[in-house]
Backbone atoms as SQL, in Angstrom:
CREATE TABLE atoms (id INTEGER PRIMARY KEY, chain TEXT, resi INTEGER, resn TEXT, atom TEXT, x REAL, y REAL, z REAL);
INSERT INTO atoms VALUES
  (1, 'A', 1, 'MET', 'N', -8.278, 2.229, 24.399),
  (2, 'A', 1, 'MET', 'CA', -6.906, 2.030, 24.838),
  (3, 'A', 1, 'MET', 'C', -5.918, 2.662, 23.865),
  (4, 'A', 2, 'THR', 'N', -6.181, 2.541, 22.559),
  (5, 'A', 2, 'THR', 'CA', -5.242, 3.129, 21.598),
  (6, 'A', 2, 'THR', 'C', -5.270, 4.643, 21.649),
  (7, 'A', 3, 'SER', 'N', -6.437, 5.236, 21.981),
  (8, 'A', 3, 'SER', 'CA', -6.477, 6.701, 22.075),
  (9, 'A', 3, 'SER', 'C', -5.642, 7.178, 23.259),
  (10, 'A', 4, 'ILE', 'N', -5.640, 6.417, 24.338),
  (11, 'A', 4, 'ILE', 'CA', -4.821, 6.790, 25.498),
  (12, 'A', 4, 'ILE', 'C', -3.340, 6.710, 25.150),
  (13, 'A', 5, 'LEU', 'N', -2.945, 5.636, 24.488),
  (14, 'A', 5, 'LEU', 'CA', -1.537, 5.498, 24.104),
  (15, 'A', 5, 'LEU', 'C', -1.121, 6.561, 23.098),
  (16, 'A', 6, 'MET', 'N', -1.998, 6.853, 22.152),
  (17, 'A', 6, 'MET', 'CA', -1.672, 7.847, 21.133),
  (18, 'A', 6, 'MET', 'C', -1.539, 9.245, 21.745),
  (19, 'A', 7, 'THR', 'N', -2.455, 9.608, 22.639),
  (20, 'A', 7, 'THR', 'CA', -2.352, 10.926, 23.259),
  (21, 'A', 7, 'THR', 'C', -1.181, 10.989, 24.235),
  (22, 'A', 8, 'ALA', 'N', -0.873, 9.878, 24.892),
  (23, 'A', 8, 'ALA', 'CA', 0.284, 9.868, 25.788),
  (24, 'A', 8, 'ALA', 'C', 1.569, 10.070, 24.993),
  (25, 'A', 9, 'PHE', 'N', 1.681, 9.401, 23.874),
  (26, 'A', 9, 'PHE', 'CA', 2.872, 9.552, 23.034),
  (27, 'A', 9, 'PHE', 'C', 2.964, 10.972, 22.470),
  (28, 'A', 10, 'ALA', 'N', 1.839, 11.517, 22.023),
  (29, 'A', 10, 'ALA', 'CA', 1.837, 12.895, 21.516),
  (30, 'A', 10, 'ALA', 'C', 2.197, 13.878, 22.626),
  (31, 'A', 11, 'GLY', 'N', 1.648, 13.670, 23.807),
  (32, 'A', 11, 'GLY', 'CA', 1.975, 14.542, 24.936),
  (33, 'A', 11, 'GLY', 'C', 3.443, 14.475, 25.302),
  (34, 'A', 12, 'LEU', 'N', 3.996, 13.279, 25.249),
  (35, 'A', 12, 'LEU', 'CA', 5.417, 13.117, 25.544),
  (36, 'A', 12, 'LEU', 'C', 6.270, 13.856, 24.509),
  (37, 'A', 13, 'LEU', 'N', 5.900, 13.744, 23.251),
  (38, 'A', 13, 'LEU', 'CA', 6.638, 14.468, 22.205),
  (39, 'A', 13, 'LEU', 'C', 6.526, 15.978, 22.359),
  (40, 'A', 14, 'PHE', 'N', 5.327, 16.461, 22.673),
  (41, 'A', 14, 'PHE', 'CA', 5.152, 17.895, 22.890),
  (42, 'A', 14, 'PHE', 'C', 5.977, 18.365, 24.090),
  (43, 'A', 15, 'GLY', 'N', 6.002, 17.582, 25.162),
  (44, 'A', 15, 'GLY', 'CA', 6.775, 17.949, 26.343),
  (45, 'A', 15, 'GLY', 'C', 8.271, 17.957, 26.075),
  (46, 'A', 16, 'ILE', 'N', 8.748, 16.985, 25.298),
  (47, 'A', 16, 'ILE', 'CA', 10.167, 16.943, 24.953),
  (48, 'A', 16, 'ILE', 'C', 10.534, 18.139, 24.083),
  (49, 'A', 17, 'ALA', 'N', 9.651, 18.494, 23.151),
  (50, 'A', 17, 'ALA', 'CA', 9.916, 19.663, 22.300),
  (51, 'A', 17, 'ALA', 'C', 9.921, 20.943, 23.130),
  (52, 'A', 18, 'TRP', 'N', 9.006, 21.064, 24.076),
  (53, 'A', 18, 'TRP', 'CA', 8.948, 22.232, 24.943),
  (54, 'A', 18, 'TRP', 'C', 10.223, 22.321, 25.787),
  (55, 'A', 19, 'GLY', 'N', 10.647, 21.220, 26.351),
  (56, 'A', 19, 'GLY', 'CA', 11.887, 21.199, 27.129),
  (57, 'A', 19, 'GLY', 'C', 13.101, 21.461, 26.262),
  (58, 'A', 20, 'GLY', 'N', 13.075, 20.965, 25.024),
  (59, 'A', 20, 'GLY', 'CA', 14.172, 21.235, 24.093),
  (60, 'A', 20, 'GLY', 'C', 14.300, 22.711, 23.767),
  (61, 'A', 21, 'GLY', 'N', 13.176, 23.387, 23.664),
  (62, 'A', 21, 'GLY', 'CA', 13.207, 24.835, 23.441),
  (63, 'A', 21, 'GLY', 'C', 13.824, 25.574, 24.618),
  (64, 'A', 22, 'ALA', 'N', 13.464, 25.165, 25.818),
  (65, 'A', 22, 'ALA', 'CA', 14.045, 25.788, 27.008),
  (66, 'A', 22, 'ALA', 'C', 15.533, 25.478, 27.115),
  (67, 'A', 23, 'ALA', 'N', 15.915, 24.251, 26.783),
  (68, 'A', 23, 'ALA', 'CA', 17.331, 23.871, 26.835),
  (69, 'A', 23, 'ALA', 'C', 18.138, 24.618, 25.788),
  (70, 'A', 24, 'SER', 'N', 17.566, 24.795, 24.608),
  (71, 'A', 24, 'SER', 'CA', 18.301, 25.533, 23.574),
  (72, 'A', 24, 'SER', 'C', 18.464, 26.996, 23.968),
  (73, 'A', 25, 'PHE', 'N', 17.485, 27.558, 24.679),
  (74, 'A', 25, 'PHE', 'CA', 17.657, 28.922, 25.193),
  (75, 'A', 25, 'PHE', 'C', 18.848, 28.980, 26.141),
  (76, 'A', 26, 'LEU', 'N', 18.960, 27.999, 27.019),
  (77, 'A', 26, 'LEU', 'CA', 20.078, 27.997, 27.959),
  (78, 'A', 26, 'LEU', 'C', 21.413, 27.886, 27.234),
  (79, 'A', 27, 'ILE', 'N', 21.468, 27.119, 26.178),
  (80, 'A', 27, 'ILE', 'CA', 22.724, 26.926, 25.456),
  (81, 'A', 27, 'ILE', 'C', 23.097, 28.163, 24.645),
  (82, 'A', 28, 'PHE', 'N', 22.127, 28.717, 23.899),
  (83, 'A', 28, 'PHE', 'CA', 22.438, 29.808, 22.976),
  (84, 'A', 28, 'PHE', 'C', 22.633, 31.161, 23.652),
  (85, 'A', 29, 'THR', 'N', 22.235, 31.314, 24.903),
  (86, 'A', 29, 'THR', 'CA', 22.386, 32.613, 25.568),
  (87, 'A', 29, 'THR', 'C', 23.482, 32.607, 26.626),
  (88, 'A', 30, 'ARG', 'N', 24.358, 31.648, 26.578),
  (89, 'A', 30, 'ARG', 'CA', 25.414, 31.583, 27.602),
  (90, 'A', 30, 'ARG', 'C', 26.309, 32.812, 27.586),
  (91, 'A', 31, 'SER', 'N', 26.663, 33.302, 26.431),
  (92, 'A', 31, 'SER', 'CA', 27.556, 34.465, 26.381),
  (93, 'A', 31, 'SER', 'C', 26.881, 35.702, 26.972),
  (94, 'A', 32, 'TYR', 'N', 25.564, 35.861, 26.738),
  (95, 'A', 32, 'TYR', 'CA', 24.850, 37.005, 27.309),
  (96, 'A', 32, 'TYR', 'C', 24.734, 36.885, 28.816),
  (97, 'A', 33, 'ARG', 'N', 24.463, 35.683, 29.288),
  (98, 'A', 33, 'ARG', 'CA', 24.337, 35.498, 30.728),
  (99, 'A', 33, 'ARG', 'C', 25.682, 35.592, 31.418),
  (100, 'A', 34, 'MET', 'N', 26.759, 35.248, 30.713),
  (101, 'A', 34, 'MET', 'CA', 28.089, 35.371, 31.280),
  (102, 'A', 34, 'MET', 'C', 28.451, 36.847, 31.448),
  (103, 'A', 35, 'ALA', 'N', 27.947, 37.694, 30.541),
  (104, 'A', 35, 'ALA', 'CA', 28.166, 39.134, 30.652),
  (105, 'A', 35, 'ALA', 'C', 27.173, 39.788, 31.609),
  (106, 'A', 36, 'ASN', 'N', 26.320, 38.980, 32.211),
  (107, 'A', 36, 'ASN', 'CA', 25.355, 39.436, 33.207),
  (108, 'A', 36, 'ASN', 'C', 24.327, 40.402, 32.627),
  (109, 'A', 37, 'LYS', 'N', 23.842, 40.127, 31.446),
  (110, 'A', 37, 'LYS', 'CA', 22.805, 40.956, 30.832),
  (111, 'A', 37, 'LYS', 'C', 21.441, 40.452, 31.277),
  (112, 'A', 38, 'ARG', 'N', 20.844, 41.179, 32.199),
  (113, 'A', 38, 'ARG', 'CA', 19.588, 40.757, 32.818),
  (114, 'A', 38, 'ARG', 'C', 18.420, 40.779, 31.827),
  (115, 'A', 39, 'LEU', 'N', 18.456, 41.679, 30.861),
  (116, 'A', 39, 'LEU', 'CA', 17.366, 41.767, 29.896),
  (117, 'A', 39, 'LEU', 'C', 17.204, 40.454, 29.135),
  (118, 'A', 40, 'MET', 'N', 18.318, 39.864, 28.732),
  (119, 'A', 40, 'MET', 'CA', 18.257, 38.596, 28.002),
  (120, 'A', 40, 'MET', 'C', 17.691, 37.480, 28.880),
  (121, 'A', 41, 'VAL', 'N', 18.018, 37.498, 30.147),
  (122, 'A', 41, 'VAL', 'CA', 17.502, 36.483, 31.059),
  (123, 'A', 41, 'VAL', 'C', 15.984, 36.633, 31.202),
  (124, 'A', 42, 'HIS', 'N', 15.506, 37.851, 31.353),
  (125, 'A', 42, 'HIS', 'CA', 14.066, 38.071, 31.506),
  (126, 'A', 42, 'HIS', 'C', 13.305, 37.761, 30.221),
  (127, 'A', 43, 'ILE', 'N', 13.875, 38.109, 29.090),
  (128, 'A', 43, 'ILE', 'CA', 13.245, 37.760, 27.812),
  (129, 'A', 43, 'ILE', 'C', 13.151, 36.243, 27.679),
  (130, 'A', 44, 'GLY', 'N', 14.190, 35.554, 28.070),
  (131, 'A', 44, 'GLY', 'CA', 14.186, 34.101, 28.011),
  (132, 'A', 44, 'GLY', 'C', 13.133, 33.478, 28.904),
  (133, 'A', 45, 'GLN', 'N', 12.947, 34.036, 30.090),
  (134, 'A', 45, 'GLN', 'CA', 11.924, 33.514, 30.984),
  (135, 'A', 45, 'GLN', 'C', 10.534, 33.673, 30.373),
  (136, 'A', 46, 'ILE', 'N', 10.302, 34.798, 29.746),
  (137, 'A', 46, 'ILE', 'CA', 9.011, 35.039, 29.096),
  (138, 'A', 46, 'ILE', 'C', 8.824, 34.101, 27.917),
  (139, 'A', 47, 'VAL', 'N', 9.879, 33.897, 27.133),
  (140, 'A', 47, 'VAL', 'CA', 9.787, 33.022, 25.966),
  (141, 'A', 47, 'VAL', 'C', 9.516, 31.579, 26.380),
  (142, 'A', 48, 'VAL', 'N', 10.199, 31.097, 27.404),
  (143, 'A', 48, 'VAL', 'CA', 9.994, 29.721, 27.858),
  (144, 'A', 48, 'VAL', 'C', 8.560, 29.544, 28.375),
  (145, 'A', 49, 'LEU', 'N', 8.050, 30.520, 29.117),
  (146, 'A', 49, 'LEU', 'CA', 6.682, 30.440, 29.615),
  (147, 'A', 49, 'LEU', 'C', 5.676, 30.480, 28.464),
  (148, 'A', 50, 'ALA', 'N', 5.893, 31.382, 27.514),
  (149, 'A', 50, 'ALA', 'CA', 4.966, 31.503, 26.382),
  (150, 'A', 50, 'ALA', 'C', 4.978, 30.252, 25.513),
  (151, 'A', 51, 'THR', 'N', 6.140, 29.678, 25.287),
  (152, 'A', 51, 'THR', 'CA', 6.184, 28.457, 24.485),
  (153, 'A', 51, 'THR', 'C', 5.532, 27.294, 25.224),
  (154, 'A', 52, 'GLY', 'N', 5.630, 27.286, 26.523),
  (155, 'A', 52, 'GLY', 'CA', 4.963, 26.241, 27.299),
  (156, 'A', 52, 'GLY', 'C', 3.460, 26.305, 27.146),
  (157, 'A', 53, 'VAL', 'N', 2.915, 27.497, 27.233),
  (158, 'A', 53, 'VAL', 'CA', 1.476, 27.662, 27.029),
  (159, 'A', 53, 'VAL', 'C', 1.112, 27.288, 25.602),
  (160, 'A', 54, 'GLY', 'N', 1.953, 27.670, 24.656),
  (161, 'A', 54, 'GLY', 'CA', 1.707, 27.325, 23.259),
  (162, 'A', 54, 'GLY', 'C', 1.692, 25.829, 23.018),
  (163, 'A', 55, 'TRP', 'N', 2.639, 25.106, 23.611),
  (164, 'A', 55, 'TRP', 'CA', 2.681, 23.661, 23.433),
  (165, 'A', 55, 'TRP', 'C', 1.460, 22.996, 24.052),
  (166, 'A', 56, 'LEU', 'N', 1.026, 23.498, 25.207),
  (167, 'A', 56, 'LEU', 'CA', -0.171, 22.908, 25.818),
  (168, 'A', 56, 'LEU', 'C', -1.417, 23.187, 24.982),
  (169, 'A', 57, 'LEU', 'N', -1.497, 24.365, 24.365),
  (170, 'A', 57, 'LEU', 'CA', -2.620, 24.656, 23.475),
  (171, 'A', 57, 'LEU', 'C', -2.574, 23.783, 22.223),
  (172, 'A', 58, 'LEU', 'N', -1.384, 23.561, 21.679),
  (173, 'A', 58, 'LEU', 'CA', -1.259, 22.666, 20.532),
  (174, 'A', 58, 'LEU', 'C', -1.664, 21.239, 20.897),
  (175, 'A', 59, 'LEU', 'N', -1.304, 20.820, 22.075),
  (176, 'A', 59, 'LEU', 'CA', -1.692, 19.485, 22.531),
  (177, 'A', 59, 'LEU', 'C', -3.207, 19.381, 22.651),
  (178, 'A', 60, 'GLN', 'N', -3.829, 20.426, 23.160),
  (179, 'A', 60, 'GLN', 'CA', -5.283, 20.432, 23.277),
  (180, 'A', 60, 'GLN', 'C', -5.947, 20.408, 21.892),
  (181, 'A', 61, 'LEU', 'N', -5.388, 21.158, 20.938),
  (182, 'A', 61, 'LEU', 'CA', -5.914, 21.118, 19.575),
  (183, 'A', 61, 'LEU', 'C', -5.743, 19.739, 18.955),
  (184, 'A', 62, 'PHE', 'N', -4.614, 19.100, 19.219),
  (185, 'A', 62, 'PHE', 'CA', -4.392, 17.743, 18.726),
  (186, 'A', 62, 'PHE', 'C', -5.427, 16.784, 19.297),
  (187, 'A', 63, 'ASP', 'N', -5.693, 16.912, 20.581),
  (188, 'A', 63, 'ASP', 'CA', -6.695, 16.048, 21.210),
  (189, 'A', 63, 'ASP', 'C', -8.078, 16.258, 20.599),
  (190, 'A', 64, 'GLU', 'N', -8.439, 17.499, 20.354),
  (191, 'A', 64, 'GLU', 'CA', -9.732, 17.778, 19.729),
  (192, 'A', 64, 'GLU', 'C', -9.778, 17.250, 18.305),
  (193, 'A', 65, 'ARG', 'N', -8.665, 17.337, 17.602),
  (194, 'A', 65, 'ARG', 'CA', -8.619, 16.895, 16.211),
  (195, 'A', 65, 'ARG', 'C', -8.844, 15.390, 16.086),
  (196, 'A', 66, 'ILE', 'N', -8.347, 14.622, 17.047),
  (197, 'A', 66, 'ILE', 'CA', -8.536, 13.172, 16.952),
  (198, 'A', 66, 'ILE', 'C', -9.775, 12.706, 17.718),
  (199, 'A', 67, 'GLY', 'N', -10.537, 13.645, 18.258),
  (200, 'A', 67, 'GLY', 'CA', -11.820, 13.294, 18.858),
  (201, 'A', 67, 'GLY', 'C', -11.794, 12.986, 20.342),
  (202, 'A', 68, 'ILE', 'N', -10.822, 13.494, 21.063),
  (203, 'A', 68, 'ILE', 'CA', -10.757, 13.288, 22.513),
  (204, 'A', 68, 'ILE', 'C', -11.555, 14.404, 23.188),
  (205, 'A', 69, 'LYS', 'N', -12.469, 14.011, 24.077),
  (206, 'A', 69, 'LYS', 'CA', -13.285, 14.991, 24.786),
  (207, 'A', 69, 'LYS', 'C', -12.467, 15.665, 25.879),
  (208, 'A', 70, 'ARG', 'N', -12.867, 16.884, 26.195),
  (209, 'A', 70, 'ARG', 'CA', -12.208, 17.587, 27.293),
  (210, 'A', 70, 'ARG', 'C', -12.535, 16.932, 28.624),
  (211, 'A', 71, 'HIS', 'N', -11.599, 17.036, 29.541),
  (212, 'A', 71, 'HIS', 'CA', -11.718, 16.496, 30.900),
  (213, 'A', 71, 'HIS', 'C', -11.982, 14.989, 30.888),
  (214, 'A', 72, 'SER', 'N', -11.350, 14.307, 29.966),
  (215, 'A', 72, 'SER', 'CA', -11.452, 12.853, 29.924),
  (216, 'A', 72, 'SER', 'C', -10.088, 12.264, 30.258),
  (217, 'A', 73, 'LEU', 'N', -10.055, 10.970, 30.486),
  (218, 'A', 73, 'LEU', 'CA', -8.813, 10.300, 30.858),
  (219, 'A', 73, 'LEU', 'C', -7.707, 10.468, 29.806),
  (220, 'A', 74, 'PRO', 'N', -7.981, 10.282, 28.510),
  (221, 'A', 74, 'PRO', 'CA', -6.892, 10.463, 27.537),
  (222, 'A', 74, 'PRO', 'C', -6.311, 11.870, 27.530),
  (223, 'A', 75, 'GLN', 'N', -7.140, 12.874, 27.766),
  (224, 'A', 75, 'GLN', 'CA', -6.613, 14.236, 27.778),
  (225, 'A', 75, 'GLN', 'C', -5.717, 14.456, 28.998),
  (226, 'A', 76, 'TYR', 'N', -6.098, 13.930, 30.123),
  (227, 'A', 76, 'TYR', 'CA', -5.252, 14.062, 31.314),
  (228, 'A', 76, 'TYR', 'C', -3.949, 13.292, 31.152),
  (229, 'A', 77, 'VAL', 'N', -4.022, 12.125, 30.536),
  (230, 'A', 77, 'VAL', 'CA', -2.811, 11.337, 30.291),
  (231, 'A', 77, 'VAL', 'C', -1.862, 12.115, 29.385),
  (232, 'A', 78, 'ALA', 'N', -2.400, 12.764, 28.360),
  (233, 'A', 78, 'ALA', 'CA', -1.572, 13.557, 27.454),
  (234, 'A', 78, 'ALA', 'C', -0.921, 14.733, 28.179),
  (235, 'A', 79, 'ALA', 'N', -1.680, 15.396, 29.035),
  (236, 'A', 79, 'ALA', 'CA', -1.126, 16.539, 29.766),
  (237, 'A', 79, 'ALA', 'C', -0.021, 16.097, 30.728),
  (238, 'A', 80, 'TYR', 'N', -0.243, 14.995, 31.422),
  (239, 'A', 80, 'TYR', 'CA', 0.779, 14.502, 32.345),
  (240, 'A', 80, 'TYR', 'C', 2.009, 13.986, 31.604),
  (241, 'A', 81, 'ALA', 'N', 1.799, 13.370, 30.460),
  (242, 'A', 81, 'ALA', 'CA', 2.939, 12.910, 29.662),
  (243, 'A', 81, 'ALA', 'C', 3.738, 14.108, 29.136),
  (244, 'A', 82, 'CYS', 'N', 3.044, 15.170, 28.758),
  (245, 'A', 82, 'CYS', 'CA', 3.721, 16.385, 28.304),
  (246, 'A', 82, 'CYS', 'C', 4.582, 16.958, 29.431),
  (247, 'A', 83, 'PHE', 'N', 4.024, 17.034, 30.607),
  (248, 'A', 83, 'PHE', 'CA', 4.764, 17.557, 31.750),
  (249, 'A', 83, 'PHE', 'C', 5.958, 16.671, 32.092),
  (250, 'A', 84, 'CYS', 'N', 5.774, 15.361, 32.034),
  (251, 'A', 84, 'CYS', 'CA', 6.878, 14.436, 32.336),
  (252, 'A', 84, 'CYS', 'C', 7.996, 14.546, 31.301),
  (253, 'A', 85, 'GLY', 'N', 7.656, 14.693, 30.030),
  (254, 'A', 85, 'GLY', 'CA', 8.669, 14.878, 28.994),
  (255, 'A', 85, 'GLY', 'C', 9.443, 16.168, 29.203),
  (256, 'A', 86, 'TRP', 'N', 8.728, 17.221, 29.611),
  (257, 'A', 86, 'TRP', 'CA', 9.363, 18.511, 29.874),
  (258, 'A', 86, 'TRP', 'C', 10.331, 18.404, 31.049),
  (259, 'A', 87, 'ILE', 'N', 9.902, 17.756, 32.122),
  (260, 'A', 87, 'ILE', 'CA', 10.757, 17.577, 33.300),
  (261, 'A', 87, 'ILE', 'C', 11.982, 16.744, 32.950),
  (262, 'A', 88, 'PHE', 'N', 11.805, 15.693, 32.159),
  (263, 'A', 88, 'PHE', 'CA', 12.907, 14.823, 31.766),
  (264, 'A', 88, 'PHE', 'C', 13.993, 15.608, 31.030),
  (265, 'A', 89, 'VAL', 'N', 13.599, 16.411, 30.063),
  (266, 'A', 89, 'VAL', 'CA', 14.577, 17.187, 29.284),
  (267, 'A', 89, 'VAL', 'C', 15.202, 18.276, 30.141),
  (268, 'A', 90, 'LEU', 'N', 14.397, 18.956, 30.936),
  (269, 'A', 90, 'LEU', 'CA', 14.945, 20.042, 31.756),
  (270, 'A', 90, 'LEU', 'C', 15.887, 19.543, 32.837),
  (271, 'A', 91, 'PHE', 'N', 15.701, 18.340, 33.302),
  (272, 'A', 91, 'PHE', 'CA', 16.633, 17.788, 34.280),
  (273, 'A', 91, 'PHE', 'C', 18.053, 17.774, 33.707),
  (274, 'A', 92, 'PHE', 'N', 18.187, 17.263, 32.491),
  (275, 'A', 92, 'PHE', 'CA', 19.512, 17.199, 31.876),
  (276, 'A', 92, 'PHE', 'C', 20.016, 18.582, 31.450),
  (277, 'A', 93, 'ALA', 'N', 19.109, 19.462, 31.049),
  (278, 'A', 93, 'ALA', 'CA', 19.514, 20.816, 30.652),
  (279, 'A', 93, 'ALA', 'C', 20.038, 21.607, 31.851),
  (280, 'A', 94, 'VAL', 'N', 19.343, 21.523, 32.964),
  (281, 'A', 94, 'VAL', 'CA', 19.777, 22.241, 34.167),
  (282, 'A', 94, 'VAL', 'C', 21.065, 21.630, 34.705),
  (283, 'A', 95, 'ARG', 'N', 21.192, 20.333, 34.597),
  (284, 'A', 95, 'ARG', 'CA', 22.438, 19.673, 35.025),
  (285, 'A', 95, 'ARG', 'C', 23.622, 20.170, 34.195),
  (286, 'A', 96, 'ALA', 'N', 23.437, 20.250, 32.888),
  (287, 'A', 96, 'ALA', 'CA', 24.507, 20.755, 32.023),
  (288, 'A', 96, 'ALA', 'C', 24.783, 22.230, 32.304),
  (289, 'A', 97, 'GLU', 'N', 23.735, 22.979, 32.587),
  (290, 'A', 97, 'GLU', 'CA', 23.902, 24.402, 32.890),
  (291, 'A', 97, 'GLU', 'C', 24.700, 24.597, 34.179),
  (292, 'A', 98, 'ARG', 'N', 24.401, 23.820, 35.186),
  (293, 'A', 98, 'ARG', 'CA', 25.143, 23.937, 36.445),
  (294, 'A', 98, 'ARG', 'C', 26.603, 23.579, 36.253),
  (295, 'A', 99, 'ARG', 'N', 26.880, 22.553, 35.447),
  (296, 'A', 99, 'ARG', 'CA', 28.278, 22.195, 35.169),
  (297, 'A', 99, 'ARG', 'C', 28.986, 23.316, 34.422),
  (298, 'A', 100, 'TRP', 'N', 28.300, 23.935, 33.456),
  (299, 'A', 100, 'TRP', 'CA', 28.906, 25.033, 32.705),
  (300, 'A', 100, 'TRP', 'C', 29.201, 26.211, 33.620),
  (301, 'A', 101, 'ARG', 'N', 28.235, 26.562, 34.486),
  (302, 'A', 101, 'ARG', 'CA', 28.441, 27.694, 35.394),
  (303, 'A', 101, 'ARG', 'C', 29.626, 27.443, 36.332),
  (304, 'A', 102, 'LYS', 'N', 29.765, 26.208, 36.774),
  (305, 'A', 102, 'LYS', 'CA', 30.879, 25.857, 37.640),
  (306, 'A', 102, 'LYS', 'C', 32.195, 25.931, 36.884),
  (307, 'A', 103, 'LEU', 'N', 32.178, 25.512, 35.624),
  (308, 'A', 103, 'LEU', 'CA', 33.381, 25.511, 34.799),
  (309, 'A', 103, 'LEU', 'C', 33.887, 26.919, 34.510),
  (310, 'A', 104, 'VAL', 'N', 32.995, 27.860, 34.222),
  (311, 'A', 104, 'VAL', 'CA', 33.422, 29.223, 33.894),
  (312, 'A', 104, 'VAL', 'C', 33.549, 30.119, 35.107),
  (313, 'A', 105, 'GLY', 'N', 33.183, 29.621, 36.272),
  (314, 'A', 105, 'GLY', 'CA', 33.374, 30.394, 37.499),
  (315, 'A', 105, 'GLY', 'C', 32.224, 31.297, 37.857),
  (316, 'A', 106, 'LEU', 'N', 31.041, 31.116, 37.265),
  (317, 'A', 106, 'LEU', 'CA', 29.896, 31.942, 37.623),
  (318, 'A', 106, 'LEU', 'C', 29.195, 31.449, 38.889),
  (319, 'A', 107, 'ASP', 'N', 29.425, 30.211, 39.226),
  (320, 'A', 107, 'ASP', 'CA', 28.822, 29.635, 40.417),
  (321, 'A', 107, 'ASP', 'C', 29.775, 29.849, 41.577),
  (322, 'A', 108, 'SER', 'N', 29.290, 30.501, 42.631),
  (323, 'A', 108, 'SER', 'CA', 30.166, 30.812, 43.766),
  (324, 'A', 108, 'SER', 'C', 30.415, 29.579, 44.630),
  (325, 'A', 109, 'LYS', 'N', 29.561, 28.559, 44.504),
  (326, 'A', 109, 'LYS', 'CA', 29.743, 27.343, 45.294),
  (327, 'A', 109, 'LYS', 'C', 30.778, 26.452, 44.615),
  (328, 'A', 110, 'ALA', 'N', 31.588, 25.818, 45.405),
  (329, 'A', 110, 'ALA', 'CA', 32.603, 24.925, 44.850),
  (330, 'A', 110, 'ALA', 'C', 32.189, 23.489, 44.950);
């Protein structure tokens, strides 16, 4: 039971960190996206995807380090917790991004 809780907590932290990286990309590249520089947007998409794979690999290494077998319940719990943490952070990041786009007039919808 403690291994499940420990991997769930670690997965949640990894997911929050992964989402935080994506959110910080959205915040720090606003001026480039406002100038409509597509290269920066595509680089950001690649970086967010690559960091996501990196965080999942780190989570897998963490699971192996504490003795969790592959394809076991604690490993699945950690992966789902990581995904849930990522979704939680990205929900607020995308919400803030939509408000910013509306504020500066980049969003055509009123």
